[in-house]
PQR file of N, CA, C, O and H, with PARSE charges and radii, in Angstrom:
ATOM      1  N   MET A   1      11.938  43.426 152.386 -0.4000 1.5000
ATOM      2  CA  MET A   1      13.275  42.854 152.560 -0.0000 2.0000
ATOM      3  C   MET A   1      14.125  43.034 151.309  0.5500 1.7000
ATOM      4  O   MET A   1      15.320  42.739 151.321 -0.5500 1.4000
ATOM      5  N   ASN A   2      13.515  43.517 150.231 -0.4000 1.5000
ATOM      6  CA  ASN A   2      14.251  43.623 148.979 -0.0000 2.0000
ATOM      7  C   ASN A   2      15.391  44.627 149.071  0.5500 1.7000
ATOM      8  O   ASN A   2      16.400  44.480 148.382 -0.5500 1.4000
ATOM      9  H   ASN A   2      12.544  43.757 150.221  0.4000 1.0000
ATOM     10  N   ILE A   3      15.244  45.652 149.921 -0.4000 1.5000
ATOM     11  CA  ILE A   3      16.278  46.688 150.012 -0.0000 2.0000
ATOM     12  C   ILE A   3      17.573  46.123 150.587  0.5500 1.7000
ATOM     13  O   ILE A   3      18.651  46.652 150.318 -0.5500 1.4000
ATOM     14  H   ILE A   3      14.424  45.772 150.481  0.4000 1.0000
ATOM     15  N   LEU A   4      17.476  45.051 151.377 -0.4000 1.5000
ATOM     16  CA  LEU A   4      18.681  44.494 151.985 -0.0000 2.0000
ATOM     17  C   LEU A   4      19.609  43.876 150.946  0.5500 1.7000
ATOM     18  O   LEU A   4      20.817  43.791 151.163 -0.5500 1.4000
ATOM     19  H   LEU A   4      16.600  44.621 151.594  0.4000 1.0000
ATOM     20  N   PHE A   5      19.052  43.449 149.827 -0.4000 1.5000
ATOM     21  CA  PHE A   5      19.858  42.734 148.847 -0.0000 2.0000
ATOM     22  C   PHE A   5      20.228  43.582 147.639  0.5500 1.7000
ATOM     23  O   PHE A   5      20.972  43.128 146.770 -0.5500 1.4000
ATOM     24  H   PHE A   5      18.070  43.518 149.651  0.4000 1.0000
ATOM     25  N   SER A   6      19.719  44.802 147.573 -0.4000 1.5000
ATOM     26  CA  SER A   6      20.080  45.671 146.464 -0.0000 2.0000
ATOM     27  C   SER A   6      21.403  46.372 146.762  0.5500 1.7000
ATOM     28  O   SER A   6      21.796  46.508 147.920 -0.5500 1.4000
ATOM     29  H   SER A   6      19.114  45.171 148.279  0.4000 1.0000
ATOM     30  N   LYS A   7      22.085  46.817 145.704 -0.4000 1.5000
ATOM     31  CA  LYS A   7      23.375  47.498 145.879 -0.0000 2.0000
ATOM     32  C   LYS A   7      23.214  48.740 146.745  0.5500 1.7000
ATOM     33  O   LYS A   7      24.008  48.979 147.654 -0.5500 1.4000
ATOM     34  H   LYS A   7      21.766  46.706 144.763  0.4000 1.0000
ATOM     35  N   ARG A   8      22.190  49.522 146.461 -0.4000 1.5000
ATOM     36  CA  ARG A   8      21.985  50.760 147.204 -0.0000 2.0000
ATOM     37  C   ARG A   8      21.666  50.466 148.669  0.5500 1.7000
ATOM     38  O   ARG A   8      22.117  51.176 149.568 -0.5500 1.4000
ATOM     39  H   ARG A   8      21.545  49.328 145.722  0.4000 1.0000
ATOM     40  N   GLY A   9      20.883  49.412 148.896 -0.4000 1.5000
ATOM     41  CA  GLY A   9      20.542  49.037 150.261 -0.0000 2.0000
ATOM     42  C   GLY A   9      21.773  48.632 151.055  0.5500 1.7000
ATOM     43  O   GLY A   9      21.899  48.983 152.228 -0.5500 1.4000
ATOM     44  H   GLY A   9      20.517  48.835 148.166  0.4000 1.0000
ATOM     45  N   GLN A  10      22.686  47.892 150.422 -0.4000 1.5000
ATOM     46  CA  GLN A  10      23.905  47.491 151.115 -0.0000 2.0000
ATOM     47  C   GLN A  10      24.759  48.697 151.456  0.5500 1.7000
ATOM     48  O   GLN A  10      25.374  48.736 152.521 -0.5500 1.4000
ATOM     49  H   GLN A  10      22.584  47.607 149.469  0.4000 1.0000
ATOM     50  N   GLY A  11      24.807  49.679 150.570 -0.4000 1.5000
ATOM     51  CA  GLY A  11      25.562  50.896 150.851 -0.0000 2.0000
ATOM     52  C   GLY A  11      24.983  51.644 152.039  0.5500 1.7000
ATOM     53  O   GLY A  11      25.716  52.139 152.895 -0.5500 1.4000
ATOM     54  H   GLY A  11      24.307  49.647 149.704  0.4000 1.0000
ATOM     55  N   ILE A  12      23.649  51.723 152.081 -0.4000 1.5000
ATOM     56  CA  ILE A  12      22.988  52.399 153.196 -0.0000 2.0000
ATOM     57  C   ILE A  12      23.278  51.667 154.498  0.5500 1.7000
ATOM     58  O   ILE A  12      23.560  52.294 155.519 -0.5500 1.4000
ATOM     59  H   ILE A  12      23.053  51.321 151.386  0.4000 1.0000
ATOM     60  N   ILE A  13      23.209  50.341 154.462 -0.4000 1.5000
ATOM     61  CA  ILE A  13      23.459  49.559 155.672 -0.0000 2.0000
ATOM     62  C   ILE A  13      24.895  49.767 156.156  0.5500 1.7000
ATOM     63  O   ILE A  13      25.131  49.878 157.359 -0.5500 1.4000
ATOM     64  H   ILE A  13      22.980  49.832 153.633  0.4000 1.0000
ATOM     65  N   LYS A  14      25.862  49.820 155.222 -0.4000 1.5000
ATOM     66  CA  LYS A  14      27.247  50.066 155.630 -0.0000 2.0000
ATOM     67  C   LYS A  14      27.382  51.423 156.311  0.5500 1.7000
ATOM     68  O   LYS A  14      28.083  51.538 157.317 -0.5500 1.4000
ATOM     69  H   LYS A  14      25.671  49.730 154.245  0.4000 1.0000
ATOM     70  N   TRP A  15      26.728  52.445 155.784 -0.4000 1.5000
ATOM     71  CA  TRP A  15      26.789  53.772 156.404 -0.0000 2.0000
ATOM     72  C   TRP A  15      26.160  53.751 157.781  0.5500 1.7000
ATOM     73  O   TRP A  15      26.687  54.362 158.712 -0.5500 1.4000
ATOM     74  H   TRP A  15      26.158  52.352 154.967  0.4000 1.0000
ATOM     75  N   ILE A  16      25.026  53.049 157.928 -0.4000 1.5000
ATOM     76  CA  ILE A  16      24.375  52.971 159.240 -0.0000 2.0000
ATOM     77  C   ILE A  16      25.298  52.295 160.242  0.5500 1.7000
ATOM     78  O   ILE A  16      25.437  52.776 161.367 -0.5500 1.4000
ATOM     79  H   ILE A  16      24.598  52.553 157.172  0.4000 1.0000
ATOM     80  N   TRP A  17      25.932  51.193 159.860 -0.4000 1.5000
ATOM     81  CA  TRP A  17      26.847  50.503 160.769 -0.0000 2.0000
ATOM     82  C   TRP A  17      28.037  51.380 161.104  0.5500 1.7000
ATOM     83  O   TRP A  17      28.501  51.368 162.245 -0.5500 1.4000
ATOM     84  H   TRP A  17      25.819  50.803 158.946  0.4000 1.0000
ATOM     85  N   ALA A  18      28.549  52.145 160.137 -0.4000 1.5000
ATOM     86  CA  ALA A  18      29.676  53.035 160.413 -0.0000 2.0000
ATOM     87  C   ALA A  18      29.291  54.077 161.453  0.5500 1.7000
ATOM     88  O   ALA A  18      30.060  54.352 162.373 -0.5500 1.4000
ATOM     89  H   ALA A  18      28.173  52.154 159.211  0.4000 1.0000
ATOM     90  N   VAL A  19      28.090  54.664 161.310 -0.4000 1.5000
ATOM     91  CA  VAL A  19      27.641  55.672 162.271 -0.0000 2.0000
ATOM     92  C   VAL A  19      27.483  55.047 163.658  0.5500 1.7000
ATOM     93  O   VAL A  19      27.899  55.640 164.654 -0.5500 1.4000
ATOM     94  H   VAL A  19      27.464  54.441 160.562  0.4000 1.0000
ATOM     95  N   ILE A  20      26.887  53.856 163.733 -0.4000 1.5000
ATOM     96  CA  ILE A  20      26.708  53.195 165.023 -0.0000 2.0000
ATOM     97  C   ILE A  20      28.065  52.914 165.667  0.5500 1.7000
ATOM     98  O   ILE A  20      28.242  53.134 166.865 -0.5500 1.4000
ATOM     99  H   ILE A  20      26.549  53.374 162.924  0.4000 1.0000
ATOM    100  N   ALA A  21      29.022  52.430 164.876 -0.4000 1.5000
ATOM    101  CA  ALA A  21      30.347  52.123 165.422 -0.0000 2.0000
ATOM    102  C   ALA A  21      31.025  53.382 165.954  0.5500 1.7000
ATOM    103  O   ALA A  21      31.643  53.352 167.018 -0.5500 1.4000
ATOM    104  H   ALA A  21      28.879  52.252 163.902  0.4000 1.0000
ATOM    105  N   ILE A  22      30.912  54.498 165.213 -0.4000 1.5000
ATOM    106  CA  ILE A  22      31.518  55.752 165.660 -0.0000 2.0000
ATOM    107  C   ILE A  22      30.872  56.215 166.963  0.5500 1.7000
ATOM    108  O   ILE A  22      31.568  56.663 167.874 -0.5500 1.4000
ATOM    109  H   ILE A  22      30.410  54.523 164.348  0.4000 1.0000
ATOM    110  N   LEU A  23      29.552  56.109 167.056 -0.4000 1.5000
ATOM    111  CA  LEU A  23      28.877  56.519 168.291 -0.0000 2.0000
ATOM    112  C   LEU A  23      29.330  55.667 169.476  0.5500 1.7000
ATOM    113  O   LEU A  23      29.533  56.193 170.571 -0.5500 1.4000
ATOM    114  H   LEU A  23      28.987  55.745 166.316  0.4000 1.0000
ATOM    115  N   ILE A  24      29.491  54.368 169.273 -0.4000 1.5000
ATOM    116  CA  ILE A  24      29.940  53.494 170.363 -0.0000 2.0000
ATOM    117  C   ILE A  24      31.357  53.868 170.786  0.5500 1.7000
ATOM    118  O   ILE A  24      31.646  53.947 171.980 -0.5500 1.4000
ATOM    119  H   ILE A  24      29.326  53.940 168.384  0.4000 1.0000
ATOM    120  N   ILE A  25      32.245  54.099 169.812 -0.4000 1.5000
ATOM    121  CA  ILE A  25      33.629  54.459 170.139 -0.0000 2.0000
ATOM    122  C   ILE A  25      33.664  55.776 170.897  0.5500 1.7000
ATOM    123  O   ILE A  25      34.379  55.895 171.893 -0.5500 1.4000
ATOM    124  H   ILE A  25      32.010  54.035 168.842  0.4000 1.0000
ATOM    125  N   LEU A  26      32.900  56.769 170.441 -0.4000 1.5000
ATOM    126  CA  LEU A  26      32.885  58.055 171.132 -0.0000 2.0000
ATOM    127  C   LEU A  26      32.347  57.914 172.545  0.5500 1.7000
ATOM    128  O   LEU A  26      32.878  58.529 173.470 -0.5500 1.4000
ATOM    129  H   LEU A  26      32.320  56.672 169.632  0.4000 1.0000
ATOM    130  N   SER A  27      31.307  57.120 172.728 -0.4000 1.5000
ATOM    131  CA  SER A  27      30.749  56.960 174.071 -0.0000 2.0000
ATOM    132  C   SER A  27      31.762  56.271 174.991  0.5500 1.7000
ATOM    133  O   SER A  27      31.848  56.610 176.171 -0.5500 1.4000
ATOM    134  H   SER A  27      30.876  56.621 171.977  0.4000 1.0000
ATOM    135  N   MET A  28      32.522  55.315 174.470 -0.4000 1.5000
ATOM    136  CA  MET A  28      33.556  54.676 175.282 -0.0000 2.0000
ATOM    137  C   MET A  28      34.644  55.673 175.659  0.5500 1.7000
ATOM    138  O   MET A  28      35.097  55.701 176.804 -0.5500 1.4000
ATOM    139  H   MET A  28      32.452  55.040 173.511  0.4000 1.0000
ATOM    140  N   VAL A  29      35.064  56.493 174.697 -0.4000 1.5000
ATOM    141  CA  VAL A  29      36.091  57.498 174.986 -0.0000 2.0000
ATOM    142  C   VAL A  29      35.593  58.445 176.068  0.5500 1.7000
ATOM    143  O   VAL A  29      36.334  58.773 176.995 -0.5500 1.4000
ATOM    144  H   VAL A  29      34.697  56.471 173.767  0.4000 1.0000
ATOM    145  N   PHE A  30      34.343  58.887 175.958 -0.4000 1.5000
ATOM    146  CA  PHE A  30      33.797  59.811 176.945 -0.0000 2.0000
ATOM    147  C   PHE A  30      33.733  59.170 178.323  0.5500 1.7000
ATOM    148  O   PHE A  30      34.087  59.813 179.310 -0.5500 1.4000
ATOM    149  H   PHE A  30      33.741  58.621 175.205  0.4000 1.0000
ATOM    150  N   THR A  31      33.294  57.930 178.417 -0.4000 1.5000
ATOM    151  CA  THR A  31      33.143  57.313 179.739 -0.0000 2.0000
ATOM    152  C   THR A  31      34.504  57.086 180.382  0.5500 1.7000
ATOM    153  O   THR A  31      34.633  57.226 181.599 -0.5500 1.4000
ATOM    154  H   THR A  31      33.006  57.407 177.614  0.4000 1.0000
ATOM    155  N   TYR A  32      35.523  56.741 179.601 -0.4000 1.5000
ATOM    156  CA  TYR A  32      36.824  56.452 180.196 -0.0000 2.0000
ATOM    157  C   TYR A  32      37.646  57.701 180.478  0.5500 1.7000
ATOM    158  O   TYR A  32      38.557  57.656 181.304 -0.5500 1.4000
ATOM    159  H   TYR A  32      35.418  56.627 178.613  0.4000 1.0000
ATOM    160  N   SER A  33      37.348  58.820 179.810 -0.4000 1.5000
ATOM    161  CA  SER A  33      38.163  60.024 179.997 -0.0000 2.0000
ATOM    162  C   SER A  33      37.455  61.076 180.833  0.5500 1.7000
ATOM    163  O   SER A  33      38.005  62.159 181.037 -0.5500 1.4000
ATOM    164  H   SER A  33      36.608  58.857 179.138  0.4000 1.0000
ATOM    165  N   GLY A  34      36.261  60.796 181.321 -0.4000 1.5000
ATOM    166  CA  GLY A  34      35.541  61.770 182.106 -0.0000 2.0000
ATOM    167  C   GLY A  34      34.706  62.691 181.254  0.5500 1.7000
ATOM    168  O   GLY A  34      34.022  63.571 181.777 -0.5500 1.4000
ATOM    169  H   GLY A  34      35.814  59.917 181.156  0.4000 1.0000
ATOM    170  N   GLY A  35      34.750  62.502 179.931 -0.4000 1.5000
ATOM    171  CA  GLY A  35      33.825  63.182 179.022 -0.0000 2.0000
ATOM    172  C   GLY A  35      34.032  64.669 178.908  0.5500 1.7000
ATOM    173  O   GLY A  35      34.790  65.132 178.056 -0.5500 1.4000
ATOM    174  H   GLY A  35      35.305  61.788 179.505  0.4000 1.0000
ATOM    175  N   ILE A  36      33.361  65.430 179.764 -0.4000 1.5000
ATOM    176  CA  ILE A  36      33.277  66.869 179.592 -0.0000 2.0000
ATOM    177  C   ILE A  36      34.637  67.525 179.726  0.5500 1.7000
ATOM    178  O   ILE A  36      34.851  68.607 179.180 -0.5500 1.4000
ATOM    179  H   ILE A  36      32.745  65.054 180.457  0.4000 1.0000
ATOM    180  N   GLN A  37      35.555  66.905 180.434 -0.4000 1.5000
ATOM    181  CA  GLN A  37      36.882  67.485 180.629 -0.0000 2.0000
ATOM    182  C   GLN A  37      37.604  67.718 179.311  0.5500 1.7000
ATOM    183  O   GLN A  37      38.468  68.591 179.230 -0.5500 1.4000
ATOM    184  H   GLN A  37      35.382  66.026 180.878  0.4000 1.0000
ATOM    185  N   LEU A  38      37.266  66.950 178.273 -0.4000 1.5000
ATOM    186  CA  LEU A  38      37.913  67.142 176.981 -0.0000 2.0000
ATOM    187  C   LEU A  38      37.608  68.512 176.394  0.5500 1.7000
ATOM    188  O   LEU A  38      38.438  69.082 175.685 -0.5500 1.4000
ATOM    189  H   LEU A  38      36.565  66.240 178.339  0.4000 1.0000
ATOM    190  N   PHE A  39      36.418  69.049 176.684 -0.4000 1.5000
ATOM    191  CA  PHE A  39      35.991  70.283 176.045 -0.0000 2.0000
ATOM    192  C   PHE A  39      36.214  71.510 176.902  0.5500 1.7000
ATOM    193  O   PHE A  39      36.068  72.635 176.424 -0.5500 1.4000
ATOM    194  H   PHE A  39      35.744  68.586 177.259  0.4000 1.0000
ATOM    195  N   LEU A  40      36.571  71.308 178.174 -0.4000 1.5000
ATOM    196  CA  LEU A  40      36.736  72.467 179.064 -0.0000 2.0000
ATOM    197  C   LEU A  40      38.205  72.787 179.292  0.5500 1.7000
ATOM    198  O   LEU A  40      38.526  73.730 180.014 -0.5500 1.4000
ATOM    199  H   LEU A  40      36.690  70.394 178.562  0.4000 1.0000
TER
END
């Protein structure tokens, strides 16, 4: 649990949350816009 309280650990956690948030936003965009139509 020590990594959660270190400076480097907090930075890693912020990056992980940013990636998760981006994936959720992209999945919402795909589901509401029909997804594949954006690329074709």
